[in-house]
C-alpha positions in Angstrom: -21.7 -0.5 4.5 -21.8 -3.4 1.9 -23.9 -6.6 2.4 -24.1 -5.9 6.2 -20.4 -5.3 6.6 -18.4 -2.1 6.9 -16.3 -1.6 3.8 -12.5 -1.1 3.7 -10.4 -0.1 0.7 -6.6 0.0 0.3 -4.0 -0.6 -2.4 -0.4 -0.4 -3.5 1.2 1.0 -6.6 2.5 -1.4 -9.2 5.9 0.3 -9.3 9.2 -0.8 -7.8 9.5 -3.9 -5.7 7.6 -4.4 -2.4 9.9 -4.0 0.6 9.7 -5.7 4.0 8.6 -2.3 5.2 5.5 -2.4 2.9 4.8 -5.9 4.1 5.2 -5.4 7.8 3.7 -1.9 7.8 0.6 -2.7 5.7 0.2 -5.9 3.8 0.6 -8.3 6.7 -2.0 -6.4 8.7 -4.5 -6.5 5.9 -4.8 -10.3 6.3 -6.7 -10.0 9.6 -9.3 -7.5 8.3 -11.5 -9.6 6.1 -13.6 -11.1 8.9 -14.7 -7.6 10.1 -14.8 -5.7 6.8 -15.8 -6.2 3.2 -12.3 -5.6 1.9 -11.2 -4.3 -1.5 -7.4 -4.5 -2.1 -6.4 -2.8 -5.4 -3.3 -2.9 -7.5 -3.3 0.8 -8.3 -1.8 0.7 -11.8 -3.6 3.8 -13.1 -1.9 5.9 -10.4 1.4 4.3 -11.5 1.5 6.0 -14.9 1.8 9.6 -13.6 5.5 8.6 -13.9 6.7 7.1 -17.2 6.6 3.3 -17.1 7.9 0.6 -19.4 4.6 -1.0 -20.5 5.9 -4.7 -20.3 7.5 -4.0 -17.0 4.4 -2.4 -15.5 2.3 -5.4 -16.6 4.8 -7.8 -15.0 5.0 -5.8 -11.7 1.2 -5.5 -11.5 0.8 -9.3 -11.8 3.6 -9.9 -9.3 2.0 -7.5 -6.8 -1.4 -9.2 -7.2 0.2 -12.6 -6.6 2.2 -11.2 -3.6 -1.2 -10.1 -2.1 -2.3 -13.7 -2.2 1.0 -15.2 -1.2 1.1 -13.0 1.9 -2.2 -14.5 3.1 -5.0 -12.5 1.5 -7.7 -15.1 0.5 -9.1 -13.9 -2.9 -12.4 -15.6 -2.0 -12.8 -13.4 1.1 -11.1 -10.3 -0.2 -11.6 -8.5 -3.5 -8.1 -8.3 -5.1 -8.1 -6.6 -8.5 -6.5 -4.3 -10.9 -7.6 -0.7 -10.8 -7.4 -0.4 -14.6 -9.9 -3.3 -15.0 -12.7 -1.3 -13.3 -13.5 1.7 -15.5 -15.6 3.3 -12.8 -12.4 4.5 -11.1 -11.6 6.8 -14.0 -15.3 7.7 -14.6 -16.0 8.8 -11.0 -12.6 10.7 -10.9 -13.8 12.9 -13.8 -17.0 13.8 -12.0 -15.2 14.4 -8.7 -12.8 16.7 -10.6 -15.7 19.1 -11.0 -16.2 19.2 -7.2 -12.5 19.6 -6.3 -10.8 23.0 -6.2 -7.5 23.9 -7.8 -6.3 25.5 -4.6 -6.9 22.2 -2.7 -4.8 20.2 -5.1 -2.0 22.8 -5.2 -1.6 22.4 -1.5 -0.9 18.6 -1.7 2.6 18.1 -0.4 3.1 14.8 -2.4 2.5 16.8 -5.7 5.2 19.2 -4.7 7.6 16.4 -3.8 7.1 14.4 -6.9 7.3 17.5 -9.1 10.8 18.2 -7.8 11.8 14.6 -8.4 10.3 14.5 -11.9 10.7 18.1 -13.1 10.7 17.0 -16.8 7.3 15.4 -16.5 5.0 17.5 -14.3 1.8 16.3 -15.9 -1.9 16.9 -15.1 -2.3 13.3 -13.8 0.4 14.0 -11.1 -1.5 17.1 -10.1 -4.9 15.3 -10.2 -3.7 12.1 -8.4 -5.6 12.8 -5.2 -8.9 13.0 -7.1 -8.4 9.5 -8.6 -7.5 8.4 -5.1 -10.8 9.9 -3.8 -12.7 8.0 -6.5 -10.9 4.8 -5.5 -12.1 5.1 -1.9 -15.6 6.5 -2.5 -16.6 4.0 -5.2 -16.9 1.3 -2.5 -18.6 3.4 0.1 -15.5 2.8 2.2 -16.1 3.2 5.9 -12.4 2.9 6.7 -9.1 3.3 4.8 -5.7 2.1 6.2 -3.3 5.0 5.4 0.1 6.0 6.4 1.0 9.5 7.5 2.1 10.4 4.0 -1.5 9.8 2.6 -3.5 11.4 5.4 -3.7 14.7 3.5 -5.2 12.8 0.5 -7.8 11.1 2.8 -8.7 14.5 4.2 -9.3 15.8 0.7 -11.4 12.8 -0.1 -13.6 13.5 3.0 -13.9 17.2 2.0 -15.0 16.4 -1.6 -17.4 13.7 -0.4 -19.0 16.1 2.1 -19.2 18.8 -0.6 -21.0 16.5 -3.0 -23.3 15.2 -0.3 -24.1 18.8 0.7 -25.4 19.4 -2.8 -27.0 16.1 -3.7 -27.9 14.4 -0.4 -26.5 11.3 1.2 -24.6 9.8 -1.7 -21.1 8.9 -0.3 -20.0 7.3 2.9 -17.5 9.7 4.6 -14.4 7.5 5.1 -12.4 7.4 8.3 -8.7 6.5 8.7 -8.3 2.9 9.8 -6.7 2.9 13.3 -6.0 -0.7 14.1 -2.9 -2.7 14.9 -0.1 -0.4 14.2 2.2 -1.8 11.6 6.0 -1.7 12.1 7.6 1.4 10.7 10.7 0.1 9.0 13.4 2.6 8.2 16.2 2.6 5.6 19.1 0.3 6.4 21.5 3.0 5.1 19.8 6.1 6.4 17.6 5.2 9.4 16.3 8.8 9.5 14.0 8.0 6.6 11.5 5.3 5.8 12.5 2.2 3.8 11.4 2.9 0.2 11.0 0.7 -2.8 12.3 3.6 -4.9 15.5 4.1 -3.0 18.5 4.4 -5.3 20.8 2.7 -2.8 20.4 -1.0 -3.4 21.5 -1.7 0.2 19.0 0.6 1.8 15.9 -1.7 1.3 15.2 -5.4 1.7 12.7 -6.5 -0.9 10.1 -9.2 -0.2 11.5 -11.3 -3.1 15.2 -11.0 -2.1 17.0 -14.3 -1.9 18.5 -15.3 1.5 22.1 -14.4 0.6 21.0 -10.9 -0.5 19.0 -10.5 2.7 22.0 -11.5 4.9 24.4 -9.3 2.9 22.1 -6.2 3.3 21.6 -6.8 7.0 25.4 -7.1 7.6 25.9 -3.8 5.8 23.2 -2.0 7.7 24.3 1.2 9.3 24.7 1.1 13.1 27.1 3.2 15.2 30.3 3.1 17.2 28.7 2.6 20.6 28.7 -1.2 20.4 25.7 -1.9 22.6 22.3 -3.1 21.6 19.8 -0.6 23.1 16.4 0.6 21.9 16.8 4.3 21.9 16.5 7.3 19.5 20.2 8.0 20.0 21.0 4.8 18.1 18.6 5.0 15.1 20.3 2.2 13.1 20.2 -0.3 16.0 16.7 0.7 16.9 15.6 0.0 13.3 17.1 -3.4 13.4 15.4 -4.1 16.7 12.1 -3.1 15.1 12.7 -5.4 12.2 13.6 -8.3 14.5 10.6 -7.6 16.7 8.3 -7.5 13.7 9.6 -10.9 12.6 9.6 -12.7 15.9 6.7 -11.0 17.8 9.0 -10.1 20.6 8.9 -6.7 22.3 11.9 -4.4 21.9 12.8 -4.7 25.5 12.8 -8.5 25.1 15.1 -8.2 22.1 17.5 -6.0 24.0 17.6 -8.5 26.8 18.2 -11.4 24.4 21.2 -9.7 22.8 22.7 -8.3 26.0 26.4 -8.5 25.8 26.5 -9.5 22.2 28.0 -7.6 19.3 26.4 -5.9 16.3 27.7 -8.7 14.0 25.8 -11.5 15.8 22.7 -9.3 16.0 22.7 -8.5 12.3 23.0 -12.2 11.4 20.0 -12.9 13.7 18.0 -10.2 12.0 18.8 -11.6 8.6 17.8 -15.2 9.7 14.5 -13.9 11.2 13.7 -12.1 7.9 14.5 -15.1 5.8 12.2 -17.3 8.0 9.1 -15.1 7.3 10.0 -14.3 3.6 10.6 -18.0 2.6 6.9 -19.2 2.7 5.7 -16.1 0.9 8.3 -16.6 -1.8 7.4 -20.3 -2.1 3.7 -19.5 -2.5 4.5 -16.8 -5.0 6.5 -19.3 -7.1 3.6 -21.7 -6.9 1.1 -19.1 -8.1 3.5 -18.1 -10.9 3.2 -21.6 -12.3 -0.6 -21.7 -12.2 -1.6 -19.1 -14.8 -5.2 -20.4 -15.1 -5.8 -20.0 -11.4 -4.4 -16.4 -11.2 -6.3 -15.4 -14.4 -9.5 -16.7 -12.9 -9.0 -14.6 -9.8 -8.2 -11.6 -11.9 -11.5 -12.0 -13.9 -13.7 -12.9 -10.9 -12.5 -10.1 -8.7 -12.6 -7.5 -11.4 -16.3 -8.4 -12.0 -17.0 -8.2 -8.2 -15.2 -4.9 -7.9 -17.1 -3.5 -11.0 -20.4 -4.6 -9.5 -20.0 -2.6 -6.3 -18.3 0.3 -8.0 -20.9 0.7 -10.7 -23.7 0.8 -8.0 -22.1 3.9 -6.7 -21.2 5.3 -10.1 -24.8 5.0 -11.5 -26.1 6.8 -8.4 -23.6 9.6 -8.8 -24.3 9.9 -12.5 -28.1 10.2 -11.9 -27.5 12.8 -9.2 -25.5 15.1 -11.5 -28.0 14.8 -14.3 -26.5 12.4 -16.8 -29.1 10.6 -19.0 -30.2 7.2 -17.9 -28.5 4.3 -19.8 -30.8 2.2 -22.0 -30.3 -1.4 -21.2 
């Protein structure tokens, strides 16, 4: 609880390009939360370097992501939008929490196993320790709720375990966070393999539609989307490619899947794919235009970065100082 409101924390990594899946499944839903919660939306650039990054590219992607947060409708006056690397309390608390997290707990994290297989030449300590930094991200802001996908639930459970362990020793220090269960965001699947989630790291360029794709690219990718040989537009598991396109169209238009099926009754896949592409372009265009405007206003964006980093640091340091005192670190002389 911060300033009379429950606190909410979430973020995205500054790697890859944001897909429409990221937008529809998470980012778009964040916009409605600031009235109910004190919201902290982080560009998690410290997590990003567990995999080797080009420094200039990481800086560019981090700034683009921060501007996309704003362009998507997050008001930086109502929401704290900041870079993780600009608030040193994240790393400082992570070290302390390391001392309350067991090796066995970290070794059971499925994401570590998955990433280790993908990056066998760079299995570093940061990759292993990633969930502890995530725990610090969440606990710094006394977060009551955390919007997480299924792939991050294991990390949230570890966060809760570590917080309860710390509280059991030192008293009521951390708020125990809950998963945010609100409006369910659309789960958008790969256009080329609808059995798996759309990913910003997919090697197939036609599998994902990125939020900054131009209209011609969007239309081309939609036309190449995998369907089937049945030739009918129905919302069922037996037609995963068609079902995925219906989900995308529904997310763009607000129509229910059964309404979409009725709308395209008797029409072919070609017409439907064009309609999906047009619906996507219509919601992406204003975001892209606002992003372009922000890109031209360096002073405004720099001001947001500075102000929100200071706000995030204020709240984060309140928690950090309390934790440091509890574990016995000497008081700082001011």
